[in-house]
PyMOL Python script that loads the backbone (N, CA, C, O; Angstrom):
from pymol import cmd

cmd.read_pdbstr("""\
ATOM      1  N   MET A   1      -2.368  11.412   3.327  1.00  0.00           N
ATOM      2  CA  MET A   1      -3.314  10.506   2.723  1.00  0.00           C
ATOM      3  C   MET A   1      -3.969   9.693   3.835  1.00  0.00           C
ATOM      4  O   MET A   1      -3.284   9.161   4.709  1.00  0.00           O
ATOM      5  N   SER A   2      -5.232   9.604   3.799  1.00  0.00           N
ATOM      6  CA  SER A   2      -5.996   8.957   4.848  1.00  0.00           C
ATOM      7  C   SER A   2      -5.952   7.432   4.707  1.00  0.00           C
ATOM      8  O   SER A   2      -5.829   6.896   3.605  1.00  0.00           O
ATOM      9  N   ILE A   3      -6.054   6.764   5.828  1.00  0.00           N
ATOM     10  CA  ILE A   3      -6.106   5.307   5.827  1.00  0.00           C
ATOM     11  C   ILE A   3      -7.364   4.833   5.101  1.00  0.00           C
ATOM     12  O   ILE A   3      -7.359   3.782   4.461  1.00  0.00           O
ATOM     13  N   LEU A   4      -8.442   5.616   5.205  1.00  0.00           N
ATOM     14  CA  LEU A   4      -9.678   5.249   4.516  1.00  0.00           C
ATOM     15  C   LEU A   4      -9.511   5.267   2.999  1.00  0.00           C
ATOM     16  O   LEU A   4     -10.091   4.431   2.307  1.00  0.00           O
ATOM     17  N   VAL A   5      -8.733   6.201   2.477  1.00  0.00           N
ATOM     18  CA  VAL A   5      -8.487   6.269   1.036  1.00  0.00           C
ATOM     19  C   VAL A   5      -7.687   5.054   0.590  1.00  0.00           C
ATOM     20  O   VAL A   5      -7.963   4.478  -0.463  1.00  0.00           O
ATOM     21  N   VAL A   6      -6.703   4.663   1.383  1.00  0.00           N
ATOM     22  CA  VAL A   6      -5.888   3.498   1.055  1.00  0.00           C
ATOM     23  C   VAL A   6      -6.753   2.230   1.076  1.00  0.00           C
ATOM     24  O   VAL A   6      -6.660   1.392   0.179  1.00  0.00           O
ATOM     25  N   ALA A   7      -7.588   2.103   2.101  1.00  0.00           N
ATOM     26  CA  ALA A   7      -8.471   0.939   2.195  1.00  0.00           C
ATOM     27  C   ALA A   7      -9.467   0.912   1.039  1.00  0.00           C
ATOM     28  O   ALA A   7      -9.729  -0.149   0.472  1.00  0.00           O
ATOM     29  N   ALA A   8     -10.019   2.061   0.690  1.00  0.00           N
ATOM     30  CA  ALA A   8     -10.971   2.131  -0.423  1.00  0.00           C
ATOM     31  C   ALA A   8     -10.300   1.745  -1.739  1.00  0.00           C
ATOM     32  O   ALA A   8     -10.897   1.042  -2.554  1.00  0.00           O
ATOM     33  N   ALA A   9      -9.067   2.197  -1.954  1.00  0.00           N
ATOM     34  CA  ALA A   9      -8.348   1.843  -3.184  1.00  0.00           C
ATOM     35  C   ALA A   9      -8.098   0.339  -3.245  1.00  0.00           C
ATOM     36  O   ALA A   9      -8.214  -0.262  -4.313  1.00  0.00           O
ATOM     37  N   GLY A  10      -7.758  -0.270  -2.122  1.00  0.00           N
ATOM     38  CA  GLY A  10      -7.562  -1.718  -2.083  1.00  0.00           C
ATOM     39  C   GLY A  10      -8.844  -2.467  -2.380  1.00  0.00           C
ATOM     40  O   GLY A  10      -8.827  -3.464  -3.103  1.00  0.00           O
ATOM     41  N   ILE A  11      -9.955  -2.000  -1.833  1.00  0.00           N
ATOM     42  CA  ILE A  11     -11.242  -2.650  -2.073  1.00  0.00           C
ATOM     43  C   ILE A  11     -11.663  -2.486  -3.527  1.00  0.00           C
ATOM     44  O   ILE A  11     -12.166  -3.431  -4.135  1.00  0.00           O
ATOM     45  N   ILE A  12     -11.463  -1.298  -4.092  1.00  0.00           N
ATOM     46  CA  ILE A  12     -11.809  -1.072  -5.501  1.00  0.00           C
ATOM     47  C   ILE A  12     -10.985  -1.988  -6.400  1.00  0.00           C
ATOM     48  O   ILE A  12     -11.508  -2.540  -7.367  1.00  0.00           O
ATOM     49  N   ALA A  13      -9.695  -2.154  -6.087  1.00  0.00           N
ATOM     50  CA  ALA A  13      -8.850  -3.041  -6.890  1.00  0.00           C
ATOM     51  C   ALA A  13      -9.331  -4.484  -6.799  1.00  0.00           C
ATOM     52  O   ALA A  13      -9.346  -5.192  -7.806  1.00  0.00           O
ATOM     53  N   LEU A  14      -9.724  -4.928  -5.610  1.00  0.00           N
ATOM     54  CA  LEU A  14     -10.210  -6.299  -5.460  1.00  0.00           C
ATOM     55  C   LEU A  14     -11.538  -6.517  -6.190  1.00  0.00           C
ATOM     56  O   LEU A  14     -11.735  -7.550  -6.829  1.00  0.00           O
ATOM     57  N   VAL A  15     -12.444  -5.547  -6.094  1.00  0.00           N
ATOM     58  CA  VAL A  15     -13.738  -5.670  -6.781  1.00  0.00           C
ATOM     59  C   VAL A  15     -13.534  -5.666  -8.290  1.00  0.00           C
ATOM     60  O   VAL A  15     -14.149  -6.456  -9.006  1.00  0.00           O
ATOM     61  N   GLU A  16     -12.687  -4.790  -8.765  1.00  0.00           N
ATOM     62  CA  GLU A  16     -12.440  -4.707 -10.205  1.00  0.00           C
ATOM     63  C   GLU A  16     -11.782  -5.986 -10.714  1.00  0.00           C
ATOM     64  O   GLU A  16     -12.071  -6.426 -11.826  1.00  0.00           O
ATOM     65  N   GLN A  17     -10.913  -6.578  -9.926  1.00  0.00           N
ATOM     66  CA  GLN A  17     -10.229  -7.807 -10.328  1.00  0.00           C
ATOM     67  C   GLN A  17     -11.205  -8.979 -10.441  1.00  0.00           C
ATOM     68  O   GLN A  17     -10.985  -9.890 -11.239  1.00  0.00           O
ATOM     69  N   SER A  18     -12.268  -8.962  -9.660  1.00  0.00           N
ATOM     70  CA  SER A  18     -13.215 -10.069  -9.666  1.00  0.00           C
ATOM     71  C   SER A  18     -14.161 -10.045 -10.861  1.00  0.00           C
ATOM     72  O   SER A  18     -14.876 -11.019 -11.092  1.00  0.00           O
ATOM     73  N   LYS A  19     -14.182  -8.972 -11.614  1.00  0.00           N
ATOM     74  CA  LYS A  19     -15.060  -8.866 -12.784  1.00  0.00           C
ATOM     75  C   LYS A  19     -14.529  -9.741 -13.923  1.00  0.00           C
ATOM     76  O   LYS A  19     -13.349 -10.088 -13.971  1.00  0.00           O
ATOM     77  N   ALA A  20     -15.444 -10.084 -14.836  1.00  0.00           N
ATOM     78  CA  ALA A  20     -15.050 -10.903 -15.987  1.00  0.00           C
ATOM     79  C   ALA A  20     -14.093 -10.141 -16.910  1.00  0.00           C
ATOM     80  O   ALA A  20     -13.139 -10.722 -17.427  1.00  0.00           O
ATOM     81  N   GLN A  21     -14.342  -8.850 -17.118  1.00  0.00           N
ATOM     82  CA  GLN A  21     -13.481  -8.011 -17.937  1.00  0.00           C
ATOM     83  C   GLN A  21     -13.030  -6.800 -17.119  1.00  0.00           C
ATOM     84  O   GLN A  21     -13.619  -5.727 -17.246  1.00  0.00           O
ATOM     85  N   PRO A  22     -11.994  -6.949 -16.279  1.00  0.00           N
ATOM     86  CA  PRO A  22     -11.562  -5.807 -15.462  1.00  0.00           C
ATOM     87  C   PRO A  22     -10.943  -4.695 -16.311  1.00  0.00           C
ATOM     88  O   PRO A  22     -10.239  -4.958 -17.286  1.00  0.00           O
ATOM     89  N   ASN A  23     -11.216  -3.465 -15.924  1.00  0.00           N
ATOM     90  CA  ASN A  23     -10.659  -2.306 -16.614  1.00  0.00           C
ATOM     91  C   ASN A  23      -9.226  -2.103 -16.119  1.00  0.00           C
ATOM     92  O   ASN A  23      -9.018  -1.849 -14.932  1.00  0.00           O
ATOM     93  N   PRO A  24      -8.236  -2.212 -17.009  1.00  0.00           N
ATOM     94  CA  PRO A  24      -6.840  -2.100 -16.557  1.00  0.00           C
ATOM     95  C   PRO A  24      -6.493  -0.712 -16.022  1.00  0.00           C
ATOM     96  O   PRO A  24      -5.635  -0.594 -15.147  1.00  0.00           O
ATOM     97  N   ILE A  25      -7.133   0.334 -16.522  1.00  0.00           N
ATOM     98  CA  ILE A  25      -6.849   1.687 -16.045  1.00  0.00           C
ATOM     99  C   ILE A  25      -7.274   1.827 -14.578  1.00  0.00           C
ATOM    100  O   ILE A  25      -6.543   2.393 -13.765  1.00  0.00           O
ATOM    101  N   ILE A  26      -8.454   1.310 -14.252  1.00  0.00           N
ATOM    102  CA  ILE A  26      -8.932   1.368 -12.871  1.00  0.00           C
ATOM    103  C   ILE A  26      -8.036   0.524 -11.970  1.00  0.00           C
ATOM    104  O   ILE A  26      -7.719   0.927 -10.851  1.00  0.00           O
ATOM    105  N   MET A  27      -7.627  -0.648 -12.456  1.00  0.00           N
ATOM    106  CA  MET A  27      -6.759  -1.533 -11.673  1.00  0.00           C
ATOM    107  C   MET A  27      -5.416  -0.855 -11.376  1.00  0.00           C
ATOM    108  O   MET A  27      -4.956  -0.866 -10.234  1.00  0.00           O
ATOM    109  N   ILE A  28      -4.800  -0.277 -12.379  1.00  0.00           N
ATOM    110  CA  ILE A  28      -3.499   0.366 -12.202  1.00  0.00           C
ATOM    111  C   ILE A  28      -3.623   1.550 -11.259  1.00  0.00           C
ATOM    112  O   ILE A  28      -2.778   1.735 -10.382  1.00  0.00           O
ATOM    113  N   GLY A  29      -4.662   2.352 -11.428  1.00  0.00           N
ATOM    114  CA  GLY A  29      -4.863   3.509 -10.562  1.00  0.00           C
ATOM    115  C   GLY A  29      -5.106   3.118  -9.118  1.00  0.00           C
ATOM    116  O   GLY A  29      -4.519   3.708  -8.210  1.00  0.00           O
ATOM    117  N   ALA A  30      -5.968   2.127  -8.890  1.00  0.00           N
ATOM    118  CA  ALA A  30      -6.283   1.701  -7.526  1.00  0.00           C
ATOM    119  C   ALA A  30      -5.071   1.078  -6.849  1.00  0.00           C
ATOM    120  O   ALA A  30      -4.809   1.348  -5.677  1.00  0.00           O
ATOM    121  N   ILE A  31      -4.334   0.252  -7.571  1.00  0.00           N
ATOM    122  CA  ILE A  31      -3.142  -0.375  -6.992  1.00  0.00           C
ATOM    123  C   ILE A  31      -2.073   0.678  -6.726  1.00  0.00           C
ATOM    124  O   ILE A  31      -1.371   0.607  -5.718  1.00  0.00           O
ATOM    125  N   GLY A  32      -1.945   1.655  -7.621  1.00  0.00           N
ATOM    126  CA  GLY A  32      -0.971   2.728  -7.414  1.00  0.00           C
ATOM    127  C   GLY A  32      -1.276   3.551  -6.170  1.00  0.00           C
ATOM    128  O   GLY A  32      -0.377   3.849  -5.384  1.00  0.00           O
ATOM    129  N   VAL A  33      -2.542   3.920  -5.990  1.00  0.00           N
ATOM    130  CA  VAL A  33      -2.936   4.683  -4.801  1.00  0.00           C
ATOM    131  C   VAL A  33      -2.717   3.849  -3.548  1.00  0.00           C
ATOM    132  O   VAL A  33      -2.245   4.361  -2.533  1.00  0.00           O
ATOM    133  N   PHE A  34      -3.060   2.561  -3.617  1.00  0.00           N
ATOM    134  CA  PHE A  34      -2.884   1.668  -2.475  1.00  0.00           C
ATOM    135  C   PHE A  34      -1.404   1.546  -2.103  1.00  0.00           C
ATOM    136  O   PHE A  34      -1.057   1.655  -0.926  1.00  0.00           O
ATOM    137  N   MET A  35      -0.543   1.325  -3.071  1.00  0.00           N
ATOM    138  CA  MET A  35       0.889   1.154  -2.802  1.00  0.00           C
ATOM    139  C   MET A  35       1.508   2.451  -2.270  1.00  0.00           C
ATOM    140  O   MET A  35       2.333   2.408  -1.358  1.00  0.00           O
ATOM    141  N   TYR A  36       1.121   3.592  -2.825  1.00  0.00           N
ATOM    142  CA  TYR A  36       1.641   4.868  -2.344  1.00  0.00           C
ATOM    143  C   TYR A  36       1.209   5.116  -0.897  1.00  0.00           C
ATOM    144  O   TYR A  36       2.001   5.576  -0.076  1.00  0.00           O
ATOM    145  N   GLY A  37      -0.047   4.808  -0.596  1.00  0.00           N
ATOM    146  CA  GLY A  37      -0.539   4.967   0.767  1.00  0.00           C
ATOM    147  C   GLY A  37       0.176   4.050   1.746  1.00  0.00           C
ATOM    148  O   GLY A  37       0.491   4.461   2.863  1.00  0.00           O
ATOM    149  N   MET A  38       0.433   2.818   1.340  1.00  0.00           N
ATOM    150  CA  MET A  38       1.161   1.891   2.207  1.00  0.00           C
ATOM    151  C   MET A  38       2.597   2.359   2.423  1.00  0.00           C
ATOM    152  O   MET A  38       3.139   2.208   3.518  1.00  0.00           O
ATOM    153  N   TYR A  39       3.214   2.923   1.391  1.00  0.00           N
ATOM    154  CA  TYR A  39       4.568   3.464   1.523  1.00  0.00           C
ATOM    155  C   TYR A  39       4.607   4.587   2.553  1.00  0.00           C
ATOM    156  O   TYR A  39       5.484   4.621   3.415  1.00  0.00           O
ATOM    157  N   LYS A  40       3.645   5.505   2.456  1.00  0.00           N
ATOM    158  CA  LYS A  40       3.602   6.619   3.413  1.00  0.00           C
ATOM    159  C   LYS A  40       3.341   6.109   4.827  1.00  0.00           C
ATOM    160  O   LYS A  40       3.898   6.644   5.785  1.00  0.00           O
ATOM    161  N   LEU A  41       2.508   5.088   4.971  1.00  0.00           N
ATOM    162  CA  LEU A  41       2.208   4.524   6.274  1.00  0.00           C
ATOM    163  C   LEU A  41       3.425   3.817   6.856  1.00  0.00           C
ATOM    164  O   LEU A  41       3.686   3.949   8.052  1.00  0.00           O
ATOM    165  N   MET A  42       4.164   3.083   6.064  1.00  0.00           N
ATOM    166  CA  MET A  42       5.333   2.345   6.552  1.00  0.00           C
ATOM    167  C   MET A  42       6.481   3.270   6.932  1.00  0.00           C
ATOM    168  O   MET A  42       7.308   2.913   7.770  1.00  0.00           O
ATOM    169  N   LYS A  43       6.544   4.462   6.324  1.00  0.00           N
ATOM    170  CA  LYS A  43       7.589   5.413   6.709  1.00  0.00           C
ATOM    171  C   LYS A  43       7.406   5.897   8.136  1.00  0.00           C
ATOM    172  O   LYS A  43       8.375   6.295   8.781  1.00  0.00           O
ATOM    173  N   LYS A  44       6.164   5.869   8.646  1.00  0.00           N
ATOM    174  CA  LYS A  44       5.879   6.343   9.994  1.00  0.00           C
ATOM    175  C   LYS A  44       6.228   5.315  11.057  1.00  0.00           C
ATOM    176  O   LYS A  44       6.424   5.675  12.218  1.00  0.00           O
ATOM    177  N   ILE A  45       6.309   4.038  10.683  1.00  0.00           N
ATOM    178  CA  ILE A  45       6.574   2.973  11.638  1.00  0.00           C
ATOM    179  C   ILE A  45       8.079   2.783  11.754  1.00  0.00           C
ATOM    180  O   ILE A  45       8.740   2.545  10.743  1.00  0.00           O
ATOM    181  N   PRO A  46       8.649   2.883  12.974  1.00  0.00           N
ATOM    182  CA  PRO A  46      10.104   2.745  13.126  1.00  0.00           C
ATOM    183  C   PRO A  46      10.553   1.301  12.903  1.00  0.00           C
ATOM    184  O   PRO A  46       9.797   0.355  13.126  1.00  0.00           O
ATOM    185  N   SER A  47      11.783   1.159  12.465  1.00  0.00           N
ATOM    186  CA  SER A  47      12.361  -0.155  12.231  1.00  0.00           C
ATOM    187  C   SER A  47      12.709  -0.826  13.551  1.00  0.00           C
ATOM    188  O   SER A  47      13.035  -0.152  14.528  1.00  0.00           O
ATOM    189  N   LYS A  48      12.639  -2.164  13.581  1.00  0.00           N
ATOM    190  CA  LYS A  48      13.004  -2.901  14.787  1.00  0.00           C
ATOM    191  C   LYS A  48      14.501  -2.809  15.051  1.00  0.00           C
ATOM    192  O   LYS A  48      14.923  -2.846  16.206  1.00  0.00           O
ATOM    193  N   ASN A  49      15.315  -2.690  14.000  1.00  0.00           N
ATOM    194  CA  ASN A  49      16.763  -2.674  14.116  1.00  0.00           C
ATOM    195  C   ASN A  49      17.354  -1.279  14.148  1.00  0.00           C
ATOM    196  O   ASN A  49      18.570  -1.128  14.033  1.00  0.00           O
ATOM    197  N   GLU A  50      16.534  -0.263  14.300  1.00  0.00           N
ATOM    198  CA  GLU A  50      17.005   1.120  14.227  1.00  0.00           C
ATOM    199  C   GLU A  50      17.962   1.455  15.373  1.00  0.00           C
ATOM    200  O   GLU A  50      18.909   2.216  15.174  1.00  0.00           O
ATOM    201  N   ASP A  51      17.731   0.899  16.574  1.00  0.00           N
ATOM    202  CA  ASP A  51      18.535   1.239  17.731  1.00  0.00           C
ATOM    203  C   ASP A  51      19.755   0.327  17.914  1.00  0.00           C
ATOM    204  O   ASP A  51      20.576   0.594  18.791  1.00  0.00           O
ATOM    205  N   ASN A  52      19.897  -0.714  17.137  1.00  0.00           N
ATOM    206  CA  ASN A  52      21.002  -1.649  17.296  1.00  0.00           C
ATOM    207  C   ASN A  52      22.302  -1.039  16.777  1.00  0.00           C
ATOM    208  O   ASN A  52      22.304  -0.321  15.777  1.00  0.00           O
ATOM    209  N   ASP A  53      23.407  -1.331  17.464  1.00  0.00           N
ATOM    210  CA  ASP A  53      24.718  -0.886  17.010  1.00  0.00           C
ATOM    211  C   ASP A  53      25.265  -1.905  16.012  1.00  0.00           C
ATOM    212  O   ASP A  53      25.007  -3.103  16.129  1.00  0.00           O
ATOM    213  N   ASP A  54      26.012  -1.422  15.042  1.00  0.00           N
ATOM    214  CA  ASP A  54      26.618  -2.312  14.062  1.00  0.00           C
ATOM    215  C   ASP A  54      27.939  -2.893  14.553  1.00  0.00           C
ATOM    216  O   ASP A  54      28.556  -3.689  13.845  1.00  0.00           O
ATOM    217  N   THR A  55      28.389  -2.511  15.756  1.00  0.00           N
ATOM    218  CA  THR A  55      29.663  -2.985  16.268  1.00  0.00           C
ATOM    219  C   THR A  55      29.564  -4.396  16.842  1.00  0.00           C
ATOM    220  O   THR A  55      30.587  -5.051  17.039  1.00  0.00           O
ATOM    221  N   GLU A  56      28.368  -4.866  17.108  1.00  0.00           N
ATOM    222  CA  GLU A  56      28.206  -6.225  17.629  1.00  0.00           C
ATOM    223  C   GLU A  56      28.439  -7.239  16.516  1.00  0.00           C
ATOM    224  O   GLU A  56      27.992  -7.062  15.382  1.00  0.00           O
ATOM    225  N   ILE A  57      29.154  -8.310  16.873  1.00  0.00           N
ATOM    226  CA  ILE A  57      29.437  -9.351  15.882  1.00  0.00           C
ATOM    227  C   ILE A  57      28.866 -10.658  16.349  1.00  0.00           C
ATOM    228  O   ILE A  57      28.994 -11.669  15.658  1.00  0.00           O
TER     229      ILE A  57
END
""", "prot")
cmd.dss("prot")
cmd.show_as("cartoon", "prot")
cmd.util.cbc("prot")
cmd.orient("prot")
């Protein structure tokens, strides 16, 4: 999933939210695509604590 698709879904959700009568189907779809894209992006970034040993107290 492209970063552009994730950004577009976030922008669509924000624009739809600003309307007087937002369409809930569009809101749910845009937020769902945005959250899924962010999940895939965060899986690629390593954790800061990944290399630490648990034996340290």
